[in-house]
N, C-alpha and C positions, 0 to 999 in steps of 0.2 A: 234471296238476299240474306236470309238467316244463315244459310250455309256459308256465304261469303264472310259474314261477320264472325262466324265460328272459326273459319280458316284464318282470318286476320287475328283473332284473339289467340288462337293456337300458335300462330307464327310469332306474335309478340311474346307469348310466354316462352316459346322455344329460344328466342333471342335473349330473354331475361335469364333463362336457365344457362345458356352458353356464357353470358356475362358473369353469372355467379360462379360457374366452374372456372372461368379465367381467373377471377379474383381469388378463389380458393387455391388455385395453383400458385398464384403470386404470393399469397399468405404462407403457404407451405414452404415455398422457396425462401421467403424472408425468415421464417422460423428456423429452417435448417442453417441458413447463413448466420443467424444470431447464435445458435447453438455452437456452431464452429468457432465463432468469434469468442464466445465465453470459454470454450476449451482452450483456445489459444491464449486468452488472457490468463487463465489460471496456470497454464504451463509456464507462461513468461514470468508471472509473479513467483512461482516456485523456483524458477531458474535463477531469478534475482535473489530470492531469499535463501535458497539452498541449492546451489547448482548440482551437488552430488545426488540430491534426493529427486530432482525433477527428471522425469523421463527414464530413470535408471531401471524401473521395473517394466516399462513398456505399457503400463496401464494408465488410463487417463487419471489426471489429478482431480481429487474430489474437492468440492467446496469446503468441506470440513477441514481437509488438509491445509488449504489455503488460509482459512480463518485461523487455524491453530498456529500456523507458521507466522502469520501477521501479528497474532497476540504475542507469540514468543519474542519476535523482534521488538515489538512495542515494550514488553517487559524488560528486555535487555537494554533498550535505549533508556528507559526510565532509571534502571539501575546505574547505567553509565552516567547519567546526569547527576544522580545522588552522589555517586563517587566523585565526580568532578567538583561538586559543591563542597564535599567534605575535604578534598585535597586543597581547594582554594582557601577554605578556612585555616587549615593547617599551614599553608604557605603564608597567609597573612599573619598568623600568630608568630611563625618563625621569623618573618621579616621584622615584626615589631620587636621581638626579643633581640634580633641582631642589631637594630637601631639603638636599642637601650644599652647593649653591651658596647657598641661603638661610642656612644655618648659617654659611658663610664670610663672607657679607655682614654678618651680625650681629657676628661677631668683628671684621671690618674696621671696622664703625661704632663698636663699643666702643673699639677701639684708636685710632681717629680722634679720638673724644671725649676719651680720656685725654691724647692729644697736644695737644689744644687747651687 
C-alpha cells in the first residue's frame, strides 16, 4: 500500500512538473512575443519620428533613441506653439494698428470733404 501511495505521489508530482514546464514554455513564448512587439513599436515610432534614421543602420532601435526622438519632437512642438503665439500677438497688434489707421483715414476724408 505504501508503494502504491508513493507511486501515486510520484505520478502527481510528475504531472505537476509537466504542467510547470508547459507554463514556463508559454511564458517564454509570451516574453519573446512581447520583446518582438516592443522592437516593432520602437521601430515604428522612429519611422514616424525620423524616417531616414529608422532602420537605416540595420541595428535595432534602442529605447534611448526613441526617448530622445520623442523629446526632440516634443521640444520642437513646444517651440512651434510659442512661435505661433508670438505671431498671433504680432498679427493682433498689426490689425489693431491697421484699424486705427483706417479710422484716421476716414476722419481725414471726412475733414477733407468738409473743407471742399
